[in-house]
FILUM-208784 format. One record per atom (N, C-alpha, C): x, y, z. Coordinates in steps of 0.02 Angstrom, whole numbers, plus 50000, padded with zeros to 5 digits. Layout:
BEGIN
XYZ ...
***
This chain:
BEGIN
477685071246636 478135071946693 477755069646755 478095065246792 477785062846853 477905067746910 477365068946949 477425073247008 477345068947071 477805070247120 477735066747185 477205070147226 476725066047246 476175068947285 476385069647358 476305075547388 476465076647458 475855075847503 475955077147569 475405076647617 475035083347622 474395082747626 474005088947635 474065091247707 473895097347720 473925100147788 473465096247834 472885094247810 472415090447851 472705083747872 473035080447823 473335073947839 473875074647892 474275079847884 474815080947933 474515082048003 473995086048007 473675087348072 473415080948103 473095076748061 472815070448087 473365065848113 473905065148075 474465060848095 474765063248161 474895069848164 475195072648226 474735071548285 474085072248274 473595071248328 473615064048353 473635059348305 473655052248324 474285050748364 474845053348340 475475052248375 475435055148446 475135061148452 475065064248518 474635060148565 474085057448537 473645053248578 474015046948602 474355043748554 474735037648573 475265039248625 475605044848616 476135046848662 475855048048732 475265051348734 474965052848799 474735046348833 474485041548793 474285035148822 474885031548852 475435031648813 476045028248837 476295031548901 476305038248900 476535041848960 476075040549019 475415040749005 474945039649060 475005032649088 475075027649044 475165020849067 475795020049107 476335023449084 476965023049121 476905026149190 476535031849193 476435035049258 476055030549305 475535027249280 475145022749322 475565016849345 475985014249299 476425008649319 476905010849374 477185016849367 477645019349418 477295020149485 476685022949482 476315023949544 476135017249576 475955012349535 475805005749563 476415002649595 476995003349562 477615000649590 477795004149655 477675010749658 477815014449720 477365012049777 476725010849761 476275008449813 476455001449837 476674997149790 476894990449809 477484990849856 477954995349842 478534996249886 478314998749954 477835003349956 477605005950020 477325000350064 476924995950033 476634990350071 477194985950099 477694984350057 478244980050079 478654983450134 478774990050127 479164993750177 478804993950244 478154995450243 477784995750306 477764988950339 477724983650299 477744976850327 478414975550361 478964977750330 479624977050360 479674980850426 479434986950425 479464991050486 479044987950541 478464985450522 478024982150571 478374976350605 478724972250566 479084966450593 479644968750640 480004974050621 480544976550663 480284979250729 479714982750727 479414985350789 479194979650834 478914974250804 478704968450843 479304965350880 479874964750846 480474962050877 480714966650933 480714973250919 480924978050970 480484977451032 479824976951022 479354976651077 479454970351119 479584964751085 479714958451122 480314959151168 480834962551145 481444963151184 481404968551238 481024973851225 481054979751268 480414981351305 479884977451293 479244978751325 479024986051315 479184988851260 479024995851247 479034997051172 478755002651152 478795004651082 479475007951069 479685008351006 480315011850991 480315018851022 480885021151046 480905027451084 480785033451039 480745039051070 480625045351035 480245050051081 480205056351063 479825061151103 479085060151092 478715059351146 477995058151141 477655063851105 477205062051059 476805067051024 477145070350966 477775068550952 478135071550896 478115066850836 477955069550778 477915065450718 478595065350683 478875059350675 479505058450641 479365056450568 479755059350522 479685057450451 480355054850426 480315050550375 480935047350352 481435052450326 482065050850339 482615055050316 483225050750312 483605050450367 484185045950368 483945038850381 484375033850374 484165026750382 483985024750453 484045029450501 483905027950571 483335032350596 482875034250552 482385039250569 481885036950621 481755030550629 481375028150686 481875026050739 481915029650795 482435028350845 482415021150871 483005018250878 483065011750911 482995005650868 482775006350805 482655000350764 483284997950729 483645002350695 484235000450656 484865001450698 485344996950693 485374991150649 485154984650682 484944984850747 484814978650784 484214974850757 483674978350741 483054974950721 482904975550647 483254980050613 483194980750540 483834984150518 484104982150462 484754984950441 484704992450430 484204994650393 484075001750381 483315002650379 483075008050409 482355009450407 482195012550339 481755009450299 481635011850230 481295018650228 481345021850170 481035028250158 480535027750101 480075032450098 479585032650044 479935032849977 479685029349926 480025029149861 480095036049827 479655040749843 479725047449816 480155051749862 480015051549927 480435054849978 480575062149961 480055065949950 480125073149937 479505076749963 479625082749988 479085086750016 478705082650068 478045081550057 477665077750106 477625070350089 477945068250036 477925061250016 478445057350056 478265055950119 478715052550166 478315047750209 478675043050242 478365038850294 478365042850359 477895041050403 477805044650465 477795039750524 478095041850581 478075037950643 477925042650701 477485040450745 477345044250805 477175039550862 477395041250922 477235037250981 476955041751036 476575038551080 476325041951140 476315036551193 476845036551236 476905031051284 477015024551248 476585019651259 476655013151227 476235012451163 475915017851144 475525017851082 475945020751025 475855018150965 476255020550909 475855019750844 476085023450793 475815022350726 476355023950675 476395019850624 476825021050566 476365021550505 476465026750465 475995027950410 476355029350345 476045027050291 476255028850223 475625031050187 475705035650141 475135038250104 475175035850032 474675032150010 474685029149945 474575034449890 474885033349832 474795037949776 474105036949746 473775042549731 473085042349707 473055041749631 472535038349607 472395038249535 471705041449525 471695047749510 471055051149497 470655052349560 469995053649551 469525054649606 469755060249652 469915066049622 470165071649661 469675073849715 469035073049703 468545075549751 468585071849818 468875065949818 468915062049880 469545063549920 469955067949894 470605069249927 470675076549941 470795078350004 470875085350021 471515086550060 472005082250049 472625082950087 473235082550042 473175084449980 473735083549935 474205089349931 473985095249955 474415100949951 474435103649880 474825108749867 474855111749800 475145106949749 474875107349688 475165103649632 474905096649624 474425094549664 474165087849654 473865085049717 473535079349710 473195076249766 473505069349777 474015069149820 474395063049827 474205058949889 473865062049937 473705058549999 472955058450011 472725053250043 472025052850064 471985053950139 471425056350162 471295056550233 471235049350258 471455048250320 471395041550349 470665039450351 470225044150366 469525042350374 469215039950309 469545041250252 469265039150188 469515032250168 469925029150210 470095022150199 470675020850152 471035025950130 471595024850084 472255026850117 472295025550182 472855027350223 473185020750246 473805019550225 474145013350243 474505014450309 474325010650360 474625011850426 474655005450466 475125005350514 475125000250566 475085003950632 474685001350677 474625004550742 474334999650792 474465000950857 474134996950908 473475000450927 473034996950964 472364999650974 472345006651004 472835008251048 472825014751080 472955020451032 473195018950972 473345024250924 472825024550868 472295020850874 471825020250818 471465026750802 471495031650847 471155037850833 471605043350806 472235041950797 472695047150774 472585048650700 472775054550679 472665056550610 473285059950583 473615056750536 474185059650501 473915062750436 473805069150435 473575072250373 474095076950344 474645078050378 475185082150352 475795080850394 476325084750386 476915083850427 476855087450493 476275090350508 476165093350574 476025087950624 476105089550688 476015084650741 475285082450744 475155075950741 474465073450745 474205074150817 473555073850823 473255074050889 473045067050909 473325064250964 473155057550984 472455057351015 472185051351019 471545050451052 471615052251126 471085054551158 471125056051230 471225049651270 471495050251331 471585044251372 470915041051388 470915034551405 470295031251424 469975034851483 469325034851484 468965037951539 469075034051603 469155037651659 469245034251723 468645029951740 468055031951717 467465028051732 467445021551694 467905020751646 467925014551605 468415009451634 468665010651695 469135006051727 468785002751785 468634996351778 468264992651829 468614986051843 469124986051886 469484979751899 469044974551932 469094968451907 468724962851937 469094956351920 469024951451963 469354944951951 469044941651890 469464939851842 469214936451782 469304928951786 469844926751817 469984919551822 470584918251867 470714911951880 471274910251923 471454902951912 472094901251922 472314894351918 472804893051975 472724887352007 473194885152058 473344877852048 473874875452080 474074868552072 473944864752136 473914858152130 473844854052190 474444854852235 474324854752299 474864855952347 475434850952337 475264844852317 475784839752310 476254841052251 476014844752201 476424846052142 476874852252149 476624857352182 477014863452196 477234867152133 476894866352078 477104869852017 476974877352020 476534879452066 476404886552075 476504888652147 476914885052184 477034886852254 477464893152257 477234897952298 477594904252308 477794907452241 477314908852199 477474911952134 477724919052143 478214921052102 478524927552109 478414932052048 478594929551990 478624933851930 478244930551873 477994934651827 477634931951769 477814935951707 477894932351651 478004935351586 477484932651539 477234936851494 476704934951447 476974934951377 476824929651339 476974929551267 476414925751232 476054929351190 475484926651154 474994923351202 474854916951195 474334913751236 474604910251298 475204911951319 475504908551376 475794913551426 475724911651490 476054915151545 476594910651573 477164913651589 477734909951615 477864912451686 477804907951735 477814909851805 478384906351842 478774910251881 479284907151924 478964905551991 479094899352016 478794897052078 479264891952110 479544893752169 480024889352203 480564886952155 480574880452139 481084877852093 480804876252025 480274879852005 479934878551942 479894884751898 479904883551834 479634888251786 479014884851757 478434887751769 477804884651750 477474888551694 477234884851644 476914887851585 476164887051592 475794892551584 475074892551593 474734894851528 474264890951505 473874892651446 473354897851466 473394903851438 472934909251455 472484911051396 472424906551348 472004907951289 471284909351311 471064906351366 470424907951397 470574911051465 470584917751470 470784920951533 470344919151592 469724917251578 469264915451632 469424908551661 469804904651623 469964897851646 470664895951625 471174899351651 471874897551634 472044890651661 472504887351627 472674880451647 473424879351638 473704875151681 474414873551677 474554869251615 475014871551574 475184867951513 475794863551522 476304866051556 476914862251566 477354865651617 477894862551637 478354865651684 479034862251680 479544865751705 480204862751712 480424863851785 480684858551816 480884858651886 481624857051891 481974861051932 482674859651946 482834862452015 482934857952063 483024860052133 483654864252142 484154863052100 484784866752106 484774873252066 484654872752002 484724878651959 484124883451963 483534880851982 482954885151986 482714886252058 483134884652106 482924885552176 482814893052191 482234894452221 482034901452234 482054905652170 481754902952118 481714906652054 481394913452065 481724918652041 481494925452055 481134928551995 481514930251944 481244934151889 481254930151825 480794931751780 480774928551714 480594933651661 480944933451605 480744937051545 480754932051487 480354933451436 480294928951379 480454932851316 480854929651273 481004932551207 481064926851157 480604926851109 480614921551059 480484914751090 480924909951076 480834903051100 481174901751167 481364907051202 481744906051264 481464910251321 481494907351380 481354910951442 482014911651480 482114917551509 482724919051545 482554920151619 482864916251662 482654915951732 483244917251778 483124921151831 483614921651885 483364917651945 483814914151979 483644910352039 484144912152093 484154908252147 484574909852204 485314910552186 485564906152142 486274906452124 486404905352049 485884905952008 485984904551937 485604909451892 485894910451833 485534913251776 485404907451729 484764906351712 484564900251677 484194902051613 484344898451559 483984899251496 483574892951483 482934893851470 482464888251461 482174888551391 482184882951356 481874882351290 481124881451300 480724886051273 479994885751281 479644884851213 480014882351164 479724881551097 479124876851099 479134872051146 478564867751159 478314869351229 477774873351235 477554875551302 477364869751348 477214863951319 477034858251361 477644854651390 478234856151361 478834852551384 479444857151383 479454862451423 480044866851425 480634863151456 481234865251436 481834861951465 482414866851468 482844865851517 483424870251526 483944868651472 484194873951440 484704872951388 485394875151412 485424879851460 486074882051485 485974886051549 486524887451584 486494891451644 487174894251660 487194899551701 487814902451725 487754903151801 488244900651837 488254900951910 488414908151932 488054910551983 488164917252010 488014917052085 488534917152126 488414916652199 488224923352229 488114928352187 487914934952211 487164935752219 486784930252211 486054930252215 485744934952163 485754932852100 485434937052048 484684937752061 484444943952058 483744945252076 483304946552015 483554950351967 483124952251911 483504951551846 483124950851791 483414949951725 483014953951674 483364956651625 483044960151570 483424958251507 483074956651454 483394954551392 483234959551337 483754961551300 483664965951243 484154963851189 483894962151130 484324960051075 484714953851094 485374954051086 485794948251100 486074948151171 485814952551214 486104953051281 485574952251335 485774948851388 485384948551450 485744952551503 485364956151543 485644960351596 485364957751662 485784956351710 485544954051776 485854958451830 485474959151885 485744962651944 485774957652001 486314957952039 486434953252095 486494957052160 486084955052209 486014959152269 486594958252319 486904952552322 487444951552371 488094954652347 488204955052282 488834957752256 488754964752228 488154967752233 488044974652212 488284975752140 488044971452096 488324971152028 487774970851975 487914973951918 487524972851856 487984969251808 487734963651780 488134959451736 487804959151667 488214959451614 487964959051546 488184952351516 487694948651488 487814941951462 487614941651389 488064939251347 487914938151276 487514931651270 486884932151246 486454926251240 486294924951167 486724927251121 486594926051050 486594918651034 486984914751073 486944907451070 486664905051136 486014903751140 485704901951204 486014895751237 486314891451198 486624885451227 487284887051261 487554892951247 488214894651275 488264902051290 487894904451341 487924911551359 488614913351387 488814919551374 489484921851394 489434928551429 489734929251487 489774935651522 490264940151484 490034946151464 490464950551425 490644956951462 490294958551515 490444964651552 490064964951617 490284969451661 489934970451725 490154976951756 489754979351803 489944985151843 489714983851914 490164985251962 490024984452033 490084991252066 489614992852110 489644999052148 489334997752217 489734997752269 489494995952335 489085001352369 488995006952335 488565012252361 487945012952317 488045014252253 487475015752209 487125009452182 487435003652191 487094997352174 487034992852235 487004995952294 486974992152357 486314988252361 486374981652364 485804977052363 485364978452302 485674978052243 485314979252180 484794973752172 484154975752162 483634970752162 483174970752101 483164976252063 482714976452007 483004980951953 482824979651890 483064984051837 482574984251779 482634989551740 482254990451679 482704993851629 482664991851566 483114994651515 482714998451463 482955004451447 482675008351393 483245011951358 483255011151292 483795014151251 484475011651276 484935016151291 485605014151311 485725014351386 485175013851424 485245014351497 484855008851533 485155006651588 484815002051634 484645006051697 484035005251720 483795008851780 483715003651835 484105004451889 484174999351940 483905001952006 483474998052038 483254999552106 483744996252155 484075000452195 484564997952244 484244998152313 484054992252339 483704991852403 484104995152459 484754993252462 485164995252519 485305002652522 485285006052464 485435013152463 484835017552456 484225014552452 483615018452442 483695023252382 483915020352327 484045024652270 483885021252204 483785025552154 483725023352084 484375025252050 484705020252020 485355021351989 485305020151914 485615024451875 485615023951802 486295021451779 486295016051739 486915013151714 486925013851638 487475016651612 487565017351540 487795010551512 487385007651467 487545001051438 487665001651363 487825007551339 487935008451268 488515004151243 489005002751287 489534997951272 489434992051318 489134986551293 488974980851338 489584978051375 490174978751346 490764976151379 491004980351437 490784986651438 491014991151491 490444995651517 489944992651549 489414996851577 489695001351632 489385007151640 489645011951690 489075015851721 489165018051783 488665021951817 488605028751784 487975030751766 487865037151734 487585042351782 487165040151828 486855044751876 486455040951927 486195044451977 485775041152028 485395046452067 484885044252101 484515048552147 484335044452209 484465047452267 484325044152330 483815048252370 483345044852401 482865048052445 482655042952497 482915043752558 482805038752610 482085038652635 481705043852618 481005044052639 480555041352583 480605044152523 480145042252470 480345035752435 480995034652425 481225028652389 481495023652440 481115022152491 481335017552543 481205010352520 481735006752504 481714999852479 481354999352412 481685001552358 481385001152291 481394994052265 480804990852263 480774983852245 480604982752171 480364987952137 480194987052067 480264993752030 480494993351968 480584999251926 480274997951858 479905002751832 479625002351765 479765008951731 479995008751668 480165014851632 479715015551571 479445021551562 479045023051503 479175030251483 479435031251422 479575037951399 480105041351442 479955047251466 480445051151505 480385050051580 480025044851600 479925043851672 480065036751694 480345036251754 480425029751788 479925029651846 479585024051852 479085023151905 479365018051955 479445020252017 479795016152067 479305014252122 479235007652134 478835005052189 479285004652250 479155008952299 479565009252360 479185005852416 479384999752433 478974995352475 478884997952546 479424999952579 479375001752650 479135008852661 479055012652609 478745019352617 478045019552587 477795013752563 477115013252535 477005018552481 477515019352439 477515024752390 477595022252319 477265025652272 477455025252202 477775031952186 478405031652165 478795037752153 478915038452078 478825044452051 478925045751980 479545050151973 480025047651932 480665050951924 480745053051851 480925059451841 481065061951774 481765059751754 481815055851700 482465053251678 482655056051610 482355061751591 482515064751526 483265066351521 483575067651579 484295068151583 484535062351626 484755056751595 484945050851635 485505052151685 485915057251673 486455058751719 486205062251782 485605064851778 485345068751835 484595067551844 484395061551864 483685060151874 483395064351932 482755066151926 482435070551975 481745067851992 481575067552056 480905065752076 480425071352059 479885069752023 479395074852004 478725073852038 478595067852063 477965066552096 477965059952133 477495059152179 477435052752215 476745052352245 476545046352262 475905045352297 476005039952349 475765041352409 475805036552465 475105034752488 475005028352501 474375026052529 474525020052574 474425020952638 474615015852686 474145009852688 473645010052646 473195004352640 473275001052571 473105004652519 473115001852451 473825000852424 474305004552451 475005003752429 475435001152486 475124997952535 475494995352593 475974989752572 476624991052579 477144986452555 477034984852481 476994990152441 476924989552369 477484985052342 477304980552296 477774975552271 477964976352198 477524979352157 477654979352085 477264984952052 477524987351995 477174992451956 477254990851882 476714991951845 476714991151772 476354997251744 476665000651695 476375006751667 476125005551597 475515007751583 475205007051518 475165013851486 475545014951431 475565021451399 475825026551448 475575032751443 475755037951491 475165039451537 474685034951539 474065036451573 474005033251642 474105026651645 473955023051706 474535018651729 474635018551795 475095013851826 474685008851866 474865002551858 474524997151893 474994994351945 474774994052008 475204991652062 474864986052101 475284981952133 475024977052181 475404977952246 475044976452301 475334977452368 475164971652413 475564970752466 475474965152512 474814965452548 474464971052545 473814971752578 473254968752535 473444964452488 472964960952444 472604965752396 472944971052377 472654975952332 472994975952263 472574976952212 472804979252146 472514986252138 472954991052122 472744998052120 472935001252054 472485005352027 472605009051965 472715016351982 473265019251957 473455026051973 473505030151909 473165035851907 473205040351851 473875044151855 474305043251805 474955046451805 475035051251745 474475053251716 474505057751658 474865064251677 474745066551738 475125072151765 475625069351815 476255068351794 476745065051838 476845068551904 476715075051907 476825078751969 476275077552020 475705074751996 475145073852042 474765067352027 475095061552038 474755055152026 474165054252073 473655050552049 473035049952088 472745042952080 472555039852136 472235033352134 471525034152106 471355030152055 470695030852024 470285024352029 470605018752044 470235012452051 470665007552090 470335002852123 470704997752160 470274991552169 470594986052183 470254979752195 470624976052251 470264974452304 470544970452358 470184963752360 470564958352363 470264951652363 470684947152407 470394944952463 470754940852512 470804933552491 470514931752435 470544924852411 470984924052349 470964929052305 471314928352241 471904933252232 472004937652281 472564942352277 472944942552342 473104936752369 473434936352434 474184937752425 474414943052457 475124945052454 475404944452383 475124948052335 475364947652266 476084950252261 476484947052217 477184948852212 477354952852149 476944952352097 477094956152036 476454956851995 476474961351946 475904962351901 476174963751831 475864960551781 476024961651711 475374962451672 475364967251627 474764968351587 474854965851516 474324963251487 474294961451417 473584962751393 473514967651348 472844969551327 472464972651385 471854970351396 471434973051449 471434968451510 471974964651518 472014960051575 472664960951612 472624960251678 473224960051720 473324952951744 473954950951749 474124944151773 474534944951837 474284941851891 474554943051957 474724936451992 475364934752000 475554929052041 475444930852115 475134926352153 475004927852223 474954921452263 474854922052328 474924916252374 474264913052392 473754913552351 473114910452368 473224902952380 472954900352435 473074893452457 473834892452463 474144889452414 474874888852415 475194893052360 474804894852310 475064899052256 474624898552194 474514904252160 474104904052100 474274910052056 474014909851995 474044915551950 473334917851939 473214924151953 472544927051947 472524931951888 471994931651849 471894936551795 471374941551818 471524947951804 471074953451823 470864957151761 470224958151753 469954961851695 469804969051716 469844973651668 469674980651680 469084982751637 468714977851613 468144979051568 467524980451610 467254986451602 466664988351642 466024984851619 466054981551561 465444978051538 465374971151570 465914968851605 465864962451639 465454963251702 465074958151722 464724958451786 465224959251843 465084963951888 465534965251943 465354961052004 
***
């Protein structure tokens, strides 16, 4: 009789063990593949967010909005304020998106950081930020922290969902303004005669001067040089303000709003214009819209520039009291902040509906805000250069319907007929005044601003009209000889 031989207990144990080993290998390999795919997605997502922030910054001269010092984590598709849907359709979320496995965003003034934490493979001893149940995050200092940030945020540390601590502000002793370089044109050419406004994009400065928009190569700040210009006696006569976005410069002149193609900096040319007999003074571009203020008609106008060859006026608001002699504006989020010369006031315009802008609020002060010639907005504050009161005034705009003056500083020498203000982060305001001064003001405490550095130069800062910062350099159009653009460094290691 034949007997069927069965498996011994030992054989069964061996087979089960082999199957278990193979199963664990398969599971482990699958886990590693999943983790690798998650990390690949994180890299792609952060790259997308980085590009969207770059577009936002080009249009708004600021980082995406939000409460300073607060860490935002992904949740809804609009978790980074201001980006979606204009600059990115939806702001992506971490592929796990649970507990602390999220993307992070934090801003402080003009500094920002976006962070993702890569999934770890082993090496538990190098990770002390994983929380219970595993070690999923690395400390930034250990080099396994995926982040995008500008230099001012390089010291921040996202180690949990608690609020990170930003780096301290630059030391006042590290601010040493000095002339770095200058460029002027021959009197016969007039390409820089009576320069008014300057916009910076990459290695070029764009300057309005009489009937010119002049392009200056600033790749070597110590020796800037004229690259090209466009002249039009009619459309660019008394060119006032310029902003740059992408391949186009947007200019206001005595009676025109003008769009200039700057894709070739050596040969800019006018592509379109809109006639405005109200004397448009200032322009600000955000997304598909340009906003201009006109001083004779007391008006803010909204223009669709999605097709630069054919701009279209889509809305406007006129107010003969609160926009009286409107001369300057700055846009943040859904509001335009307008300096009204004639009314000695700062007026807030709601632009959430571009077709129907409306007055939201205003503040008037005939003493402190006497002739507001320039406005700069950063975070919850508007900084107003009041020319005839020699004042820099700081206004709390956290409630746009009810702005409130919280601080001011007057100096009849260094701020004598102040012309322009530019704010870097929440730390310093940079001003220029007709007294041939560039002045740095500490505004970290808005209630008590304080002058901490200044530079007076009767050759290279003659009656400066505006100031714009890029990196550690200020660019100042002024009337040296007949007109020039001066670069100012704040690097204390340069010979003074």
